[in-house]
C-alpha positions in Angstrom: 15.2 20.1 -6.6 16.7 16.9 -7.8 14.6 13.8 -7.7 15.2 11.2 -5.0 16.3 8.5 -7.6 18.7 11.0 -9.0 20.6 11.3 -5.7 20.8 7.5 -5.4 22.0 7.0 -8.8 24.7 9.7 -8.5 25.8 8.1 -5.2 25.9 4.7 -6.8 28.2 6.1 -9.6 30.5 7.6 -7.0 30.9 4.5 -4.8 30.0 1.5 -7.1 31.9 -1.1 -5.1 30.8 0.1 -1.6 28.3 -2.1 0.2 25.0 -0.5 0.0 22.9 -2.9 2.0 23.4 -5.7 4.4 20.4 -7.8 5.3 20.2 -11.4 6.8 23.8 -12.1 5.7 23.3 -11.0 2.2 24.9 -7.9 0.8 24.6 -5.8 -2.4 27.0 -3.1 -3.7 25.9 0.3 -4.9 26.5 -0.9 -8.6 24.5 -4.0 -8.1 21.7 -2.1 -6.4 21.5 0.5 -9.1 21.3 -2.3 -11.7 18.5 -4.0 -9.7 16.6 -0.7 -9.3 16.8 -0.2 -13.1 15.7 -3.8 -13.8 12.7 -3.4 -11.5 11.9 -0.1 -13.1 11.9 -1.5 -16.6 10.0 -4.6 -15.5 7.3 -2.5 -13.9 7.0 -0.3 -17.0 7.0 -3.3 -19.3 4.2 -4.8 -17.1 1.9 -1.8 -17.4 2.7 0.4 -14.5 2.4 4.0 -15.3 3.4 7.4 -13.8 1.5 8.1 -10.5 0.1 4.6 -10.2 -0.2 3.2 -6.7 1.2 -0.2 -5.8 0.1 -2.2 -2.7 2.9 -4.2 -1.1 2.8 -6.2 2.1 6.3 -5.2 3.0 9.0 -7.3 4.6 12.5 -6.2 5.4 14.7 -7.2 2.5 17.0 -5.9 -0.2 14.2 -6.5 -2.7 11.9 -4.2 -0.8 14.4 -1.4 -0.7 15.1 -1.8 -4.4 11.3 -1.5 -5.1 11.1 1.7 -3.1 13.8 3.2 -5.2 12.3 1.9 -8.4 9.0 3.5 -7.3 10.9 6.8 -6.8 12.5 6.4 -10.2 9.1 6.0 -12.0 7.2 8.5 -10.1 5.0 5.7 -8.7 3.6 5.5 -5.2 4.0 2.5 -2.9 1.4 1.6 -0.2 3.4 -0.7 2.3 1.2 -2.7 4.6 1.7 -5.0 7.5 1.3 -8.4 6.0 -0.1 -9.9 9.3 -3.1 -7.5 9.2 -6.6 -9.1 8.7 -7.5 -9.1 5.0 -10.4 -6.7 5.8 -8.0 -4.1 7.1 -5.7 -4.5 4.2 -8.6 -4.2 1.8 -9.7 -0.9 3.6 -6.2 0.6 3.5 -5.7 -0.3 -0.2 -9.1 1.3 -1.0 -8.2 4.5 0.8 -4.9 4.7 -1.0 -6.3 3.9 -4.5 -4.1 0.9 -4.9 -4.1 -0.3 -8.5 -1.4 -3.0 -8.6 -0.1 -5.5 -6.0 3.3 -6.9 -5.3 3.4 -9.7 -2.7 4.8 -13.1 -1.7 3.1 -16.4 -2.6 2.0 -17.0 1.0 0.1 -13.7 0.9 -1.7 -14.6 -2.4 -2.6 -18.0 -0.9 -3.9 -16.5 2.4 -6.0 -14.0 0.4 -7.5 -16.7 -1.7 -8.4 -18.7 1.4 -10.0 -15.6 2.9 -12.1 -14.6 0.0 -9.6 -12.9 -2.4 -8.1 -9.5 -2.9 -8.9 -7.8 -6.2 -6.8 -5.2 -7.9 -7.6 -3.5 -11.3 -4.0 -3.7 -12.5 -1.3 -6.3 -12.4 -0.3 -8.7 -9.5 3.3 -9.6 -9.1 4.6 -12.5 -7.0 7.9 -11.8 -5.3 9.2 -15.2 -4.6 7.7 -18.0 -6.8 5.3 -18.6 -9.6 1.6 -18.2 -8.8 -1.5 -18.4 -11.0 -2.7 -15.0 -12.2 0.4 -13.2 -11.2 3.7 -12.2 -12.9 7.1 -13.3 -11.5 9.3 -10.5 -10.1 12.3 -12.8 -10.7 11.8 -12.1 -14.4 13.0 -8.6 -13.9 16.5 -10.0 -13.9 16.2 -10.4 -17.6 15.5 -6.8 -18.1 18.0 -4.1 -19.2 20.1 -2.5 -16.4 19.9 0.9 -18.3 18.0 3.3 -16.1 14.6 4.4 -17.6 14.1 8.1 -17.0 10.4 9.4 -16.8 10.6 13.2 -17.7 7.4 13.9 -15.8 8.9 13.0 -12.4 9.5 16.2 -10.4 9.9 14.8 -6.8 6.4 16.2 -5.8 4.8 12.7 -6.5 3.6 10.4 -3.8 6.2 7.9 -2.9 4.8 6.3 0.2 1.3 6.2 1.6 1.6 4.9 5.2 -1.3 4.3 7.5 -1.4 6.0 10.9 -0.8 3.6 13.8 -2.8 5.6 16.4 -5.3 4.4 18.8 -8.4 4.6 16.5 -9.8 1.8 14.5 -9.8 3.9 11.2 -6.2 4.6 10.2 -5.6 7.6 8.1 -3.4 7.4 4.8 -0.4 9.7 5.3 0.9 10.9 2.0 4.6 11.3 1.8 6.1 12.6 -1.5 9.7 12.0 -2.7 10.6 15.5 -1.5 9.1 14.7 1.9 11.3 11.7 2.2 14.4 13.5 0.9 14.0 16.5 3.3 13.4 14.3 6.3 16.5 12.2 5.5 18.6 15.3 5.1 17.4 16.8 8.4 18.5 13.7 10.2 21.8 13.6 8.4 22.4 17.1 9.6 21.0 16.7 13.1 23.0 13.5 14.0 26.1 14.3 11.8 25.7 11.2 9.7 28.4 10.6 7.0 29.2 8.0 4.5 31.4 6.2 7.1 28.3 5.3 9.0 26.6 1.9 9.1 23.0 2.6 9.9 20.7 0.0 11.4 17.0 -0.1 10.5 15.4 -2.7 12.9 11.8 -1.8 12.6 9.3 -2.8 9.8 9.8 -1.2 6.4 6.1 -0.5 6.2 6.7 2.1 8.8 8.1 5.5 7.9 11.0 5.2 10.5 12.6 2.2 8.8 12.1 3.7 5.3 13.9 6.8 6.5 16.8 4.8 7.9 17.4 2.9 4.7 17.1 6.0 2.5 19.7 8.0 4.6 22.8 6.1 3.9 21.8 5.5 0.2 21.8 9.2 -0.4 25.4 9.7 0.9 27.2 6.5 0.2 26.9 4.9 3.7 25.8 1.3 4.4 22.3 0.3 5.3 22.1 -2.6 7.7 18.5 -4.0 7.6 17.4 -6.5 10.2 14.7 -8.8 8.9 13.4 -9.5 12.5 14.0 -8.3 16.0 15.0 -9.8 19.2 17.5 -8.1 21.6 20.1 -10.7 21.1 19.8 -10.6 17.3 20.1 -6.7 17.4 23.0 -6.8 19.6 24.8 -9.6 17.6 24.1 -7.5 14.4 25.5 -4.3 15.9 28.7 -6.1 17.0 29.2 -8.1 13.9 28.3 -5.4 11.3 30.0 -2.7 13.4 26.9 -0.5 13.3 27.6 3.1 14.2 24.1 4.8 14.2 20.5 3.7 14.6 17.1 5.1 15.6 15.2 2.4 17.7 11.7 2.3 19.2 11.5 2.4 22.9 9.9 -1.0 23.1 13.1 -2.5 21.5 15.4 -0.4 23.7 13.6 -1.7 26.8 14.4 -5.3 25.8 17.9 -4.4 24.8 18.5 -2.8 28.2 17.2 -5.9 30.1 19.5 -8.1 27.9 22.5 -5.8 28.6 21.9 -6.1 32.3 21.9 -9.9 32.2 25.0 -12.2 32.5 24.9 -12.7 28.7 25.7 -9.2 27.9 27.8 -8.3 24.9 30.4 -5.6 24.8 29.5 -3.2 22.1 32.1 -0.6 21.0 31.1 0.5 17.4 28.0 2.7 18.2 28.5 6.4 18.2 24.9 7.4 18.5 21.6 5.8 19.4 18.2 7.6 19.2 15.1 6.5 21.1 11.7 7.1 19.4 8.0 6.2 19.6 7.4 6.3 23.3 9.2 7.6 26.5 11.9 5.5 28.1 12.1 5.2 31.9 15.0 7.0 33.4 16.7 3.9 34.7 16.3 2.4 31.2 18.2 5.4 29.8 20.9 5.1 32.3 21.5 1.5 31.5 21.7 2.2 27.7 24.0 5.2 28.2 26.3 3.2 30.4 26.4 -0.1 28.4 26.3 1.2 24.8 29.2 3.7 25.3 27.8 6.3 22.9 25.8 9.4 22.6 22.1 8.7 23.5 19.3 10.8 22.2 15.6 10.8 22.6 13.3 12.2 20.0 9.6 13.1 19.6 7.6 13.1 16.4 4.7 11.7 14.4 4.5 10.2 11.0 2.7 13.4 9.8 5.5 15.8 10.9 8.6 13.5 11.2 10.9 14.3 14.0 10.0 17.4 15.9 12.4 17.5 18.9 15.6 15.7 19.9 17.8 15.7 23.1 21.3 14.5 23.7 21.3 13.2 27.3 25.0 13.6 27.7 24.6 17.4 27.0 21.4 17.8 28.8 21.6 15.5 31.8 19.3 17.5 34.0 16.5 17.3 31.4 16.1 13.5 31.4 12.2 13.7 31.6 12.2 15.9 28.4 12.0 14.8 24.7 14.2 17.7 23.7 14.1 21.0 21.9 12.6 21.5 18.3 14.8 20.8 15.3 15.8 23.7 13.2 13.1 22.8 10.8 10.3 22.8 13.4 8.5 25.1 15.7 6.4 23.9 18.5 3.6 25.5 20.4 1.2 24.2 23.2 -2.5 24.8 22.6 -5.4 24.9 24.9 -8.8 23.5 23.8 -9.9 27.0 22.8 -6.9 27.4 20.5 -5.0 29.8 22.8 -1.4 29.2 23.5 -0.5 27.6 26.9 1.7 29.3 29.5 5.2 27.8 30.3 4.7 24.6 32.2 1.0 24.3 31.3 -0.1 21.1 29.7 -2.0 21.3 26.4 -2.0 19.8 22.9 1.3 19.7 21.1 1.2 21.5 17.7 4.0 21.7 15.2 4.9 23.7 12.2 7.7 22.3 10.0 9.2 22.0 6.6 9.2 18.3 7.1 5.4 18.2 7.1 3.7 15.4 5.1 1.5 16.1 2.1 -1.6 15.6 4.0 -3.9 12.6 4.3 -4.4 11.0 0.9 -8.0 11.5 -0.2 -8.9 13.0 3.1 -8.0 16.7 2.7 -10.8 18.0 5.0 -9.6 15.7 7.8 -6.0 16.9 7.6 -7.2 20.5 7.4 -9.2 20.1 10.5 -6.0 19.1 12.3 -4.3 22.4 11.3 -4.4 25.7 13.0 -2.5 28.7 11.5 0.0 26.4 9.8 0.5 24.2 12.9 -0.4 20.4 12.9 -2.2 19.5 16.0 -0.7 16.1 16.9 -3.3 14.8 19.4 -0.5 14.5 21.9 -0.4 16.4 25.2 2.6 18.0 26.7 4.2 21.3 27.9 7.3 23.5 27.3 9.6 24.6 30.1 11.3 27.9 30.3 14.3 26.7 28.3 12.1 25.5 25.4 12.3 21.8 26.2 9.2 19.8 25.4 7.7 17.3 27.9 5.4 14.6 26.7 2.2 13.8 28.8 0.3 11.2 26.6 -2.3 11.0 23.9 -5.2 13.5 24.2 -7.7 10.7 23.4 -6.3 8.7 26.2 -6.8 11.4 28.8 -8.9 10.1 31.8 -11.5 12.5 33.0 -12.7 11.3 36.4 -15.3 13.5 38.2 -14.4 16.4 35.8 -10.7 16.2 36.8 -8.0 15.4 34.1 -5.7 12.5 34.9 -2.8 11.9 32.6 -2.1 8.1 32.2 1.7 8.7 32.1 1.8 10.1 35.6 0.1 7.0 37.0 2.3 4.7 34.8 5.4 6.3 36.1 4.4 5.8 39.7 3.6 2.1 39.2 6.7 1.4 37.2 8.6 2.4 40.4 7.6 -1.0 41.8 10.4 -3.5 41.1 8.0 -6.3 40.3 6.4 -4.3 37.3 7.6 -5.0 33.9 5.2 -2.7 32.1 1.8 -1.1 32.7 -0.9 1.0 31.1 -3.4 3.3 32.8 -6.6 3.8 31.0 -10.2 5.0 31.5 -12.8 2.6 32.9 -16.6 3.4 32.8 -18.1 4.5 36.1 -21.7 5.5 36.7 -20.9 8.0 39.5 -17.7 9.7 38.1 -18.1 9.0 34.3 -14.8 7.1 34.3 -12.2 6.1 36.7 -8.5 5.2 36.5 -7.8 1.5 35.6 -4.5 -0.2 35.5 -3.3 -3.1 33.4 0.0 -4.5 34.8 2.5 -7.1 33.4 4.8 -8.4 36.2 8.4 -9.5 35.6 9.1 -13.1 35.0 9.3 -15.0 38.3 8.0 -12.0 40.3 4.7 -11.8 42.3 2.6 -8.8 42.9 -0.9 -8.2 44.3 -3.4 -5.4 44.1 -3.1 -4.5 47.6 0.7 -3.7 47.2 -0.1 -1.6 44.1 -2.9 0.4 45.9 -0.7 1.2 48.9 2.2 2.4 46.7 -0.2 4.6 44.6 -1.9 5.9 47.8 1.5 7.1 49.0 2.6 8.7 45.7 -0.5 9.9 43.8 -3.3 12.3 44.4 -6.7 11.0 45.3 -8.1 11.5 41.9 -5.2 9.6 40.3 -5.8 6.5 42.4 -6.5 3.3 40.3 -10.0 1.9 41.0 -9.5 -1.2 38.8 -6.3 -3.2 38.6 -5.8 -6.1 36.1 -2.8 -8.4 35.8 -2.1 -9.6 32.3 0.6 -11.8 30.6 1.2 -9.0 28.0 -0.3 -5.7 26.8 -1.9 -5.4 23.3 0.6 -3.6 21.0 0.9 -2.5 17.4 3.8 -3.5 15.1 5.9 -0.6 16.5 5.6 -1.9 20.0 3.2 0.8 21.2 0.5 -0.2 23.5 -2.9 0.1 21.9 -5.0 1.4 24.7 -8.3 1.4 22.6 -8.0 -2.4 22.6 -7.3 -2.8 26.4 -10.9 -3.3 27.5 -11.6 -5.9 24.8 -8.3 -7.5 25.6 -9.0 -7.6 29.3 -12.4 -9.2 28.7 -10.7 -12.1 27.0 -7.6 -12.5 29.1 -8.6 -11.3 32.6 -11.6 -11.6 35.0 -13.5 -8.4 35.3 
């Protein structure tokens, strides 16, 4: 198999004057990007970075970041992208787990680290935007040769990205993604969604997450244009789509919720360039899907997957309009089964743990082989998500296994309660979670955010739930909050709800 960098350089040679990336009103052609990747490669080699080293990088969305990903692929080096807003203690833990040797960051990051006690790496430190004591300046790479250095040891099996899980636990696991993983995932999506070099592909999530990395790699393999959004708001997203004539994107559901609300307002924009939008990360409410299908005038898909296994299922709602509660059928690369706690397969319609066998599987958890092995059963990765398959092979998502509420020995799936509460027009978003109880072990609790300018009381919620939910699903505790705690991808972090409520609400 060719190496990832080989595909990029070949594409750059075919379409040298084509725009490779647009980001924040800056553009770079394929020829210019190839030269920059070569310069970064030569600079890293000259600075002492060697084959299979790991570089920590608090990642922002920029042309520089994309060029560094490609340079790492070219050298057989691994990157450990991290959210720069994380506490220093969390960054230190992640870098230790991933065997980070070198560091590339902005001056503000180095300054913040110094104020917080420092961040030591055994290798070199490179500052991306200005001179800083004890670091090398990345801008000096512009003095290097634009001739591509070829490292003969590189096969494609090397770690390219180590990304941390963004699940509900406080101890993220380092997901090891090789160059071949990234290539196969990109090609699977190119084939699934019919992506061509005529597409302009928008990445609007952070580049330290595998979704955005995939969205910038896809066009660079086939000669398309990557449109990289440095920050997200619904109006910035819509303006970008309109002005840059974006044709394809995968967006997280939290973004699409905001976009749908904006499109329903008097300030709506007419969008006519999109041919396909894919929703990921969490389920969208049916009325949100309807708004997006109507207003964006394009094919609308929803997908299910995890960072470990990539995309597992996909559904086009124009083709399967009667399956709007589903997250689709498995990709050609994937096989899905539903497992009981004893490891047996569930019957059709029976809720259990979603498990997947796929050629897009990651290379395990870096340095945590036993942990990854324990999540496998007969070649299937147990996702920790709950769901069921219908008679047509469509998958339905029921929530995280660890978020299951067991009240008096009966299982309550938070998503069922949340769907009910979201029917109230005053509710903007909500989260059902387990609350400790001496008699039942735990009971259903609700955290609710109301829409701006709307009022809602506990009694109204209780009456609605009493009419539409079973006795064991009834919320015993209801809290009203200004917002829910979320991670960088917009997912609600339920493990932090109790702590968050203690600070922001009266218990």
